[in-house]
C-alpha positions in Angstrom: -42.3 4.8 -3.4 -42.4 8.5 -2.5 -43.0 11.2 -5.1 -39.4 12.2 -5.5 -38.3 8.6 -6.0 -41.2 8.1 -8.5 -40.1 11.1 -10.5 -36.5 10.0 -10.5 -37.6 6.5 -11.8 -39.9 8.1 -14.4 -37.0 10.1 -15.8 -34.7 7.0 -15.5 -37.1 4.9 -17.5 -37.2 7.5 -20.2 -33.5 7.7 -20.3 -33.1 3.9 -20.5 -35.5 3.7 -23.5 -33.8 6.6 -25.3 -30.3 5.3 -24.6 -31.1 1.7 -25.7 -32.7 3.0 -28.9 -29.9 5.4 -29.5 -27.4 2.6 -29.3 -29.4 0.7 -31.9 -30.0 3.5 -34.5 -28.1 6.6 -33.4 -25.4 6.3 -36.1 -28.0 5.6 -38.8 -30.6 8.4 -38.3 -31.0 12.1 -37.6 -34.0 11.6 -35.3 -36.1 8.8 -34.0 -39.5 8.5 -32.3 -40.4 5.9 -29.7 -44.0 5.4 -28.9 -45.6 3.6 -26.0 -49.3 3.0 -25.3 -51.0 1.0 -22.6 -54.6 0.3 -21.7 -56.0 -0.9 -18.5 -59.4 -1.9 -17.1 -61.3 -0.1 -14.4 -59.2 -1.8 -11.7 -55.9 -0.6 -13.2 -55.0 -4.1 -14.6 -53.0 -3.8 -17.8 -55.0 -5.2 -20.8 -52.6 -4.3 -23.6 -49.2 -2.8 -24.0 -47.4 -1.4 -27.1 -44.1 0.2 -27.2 -41.2 0.5 -29.7 -39.3 2.7 -32.0 -41.9 3.9 -34.5 -40.3 6.1 -37.2 -37.0 7.5 -38.0 -35.8 10.6 -39.9 -32.9 10.3 -42.2 -31.8 13.2 -44.4 -35.1 15.0 -43.8 -37.2 12.0 -44.8 -39.5 10.2 -42.5 -38.9 6.5 -42.9 -40.3 3.3 -41.4 -38.2 1.7 -38.8 -37.5 -1.2 -41.1 -35.2 1.1 -43.1 -32.7 1.0 -40.2 -33.5 -2.1 -38.1 -33.8 -5.7 -39.2 -36.6 -7.9 -37.6 -34.3 -9.2 -34.9 -33.2 -5.7 -33.8 -36.8 -4.4 -34.0 -38.0 -7.2 -31.7 -35.1 -6.5 -29.3 -36.4 -2.9 -29.1 -39.9 -4.1 -28.4 -38.7 -6.5 -25.7 -36.8 -3.6 -24.1 -39.4 -0.9 -24.3 -42.6 -2.7 -23.4 -41.8 -3.7 -19.9 -40.7 -0.2 -19.2 -44.0 1.2 -20.5 -45.7 -1.2 -18.0 -43.5 0.1 -15.2 -44.4 3.7 -16.1 -48.0 2.7 -15.9 -47.5 1.2 -12.5 -45.7 4.2 -11.2 -48.3 6.6 -12.5 -51.1 4.6 -10.9 -49.8 5.2 -7.4 
């Protein structure tokens, strides 16, 4: 993948994550924060991945995501975000 294509995909992944999360919580919150974190070994192999909506702001108050998503919705967010965090890692390794 050339640099231009890589950058396009990076922005595409960001948009996918934000749009999916917006569809889940957009009508319930003023703002939301999605966090992703990945660790790898010295060979670039992924050793752990985290990624999901972390906090929301409603009426100026910072709330835990459980205030707007039930467990099923939260795990849907995790299942959507984590593979994209891994894909970001793979693109940035190149």
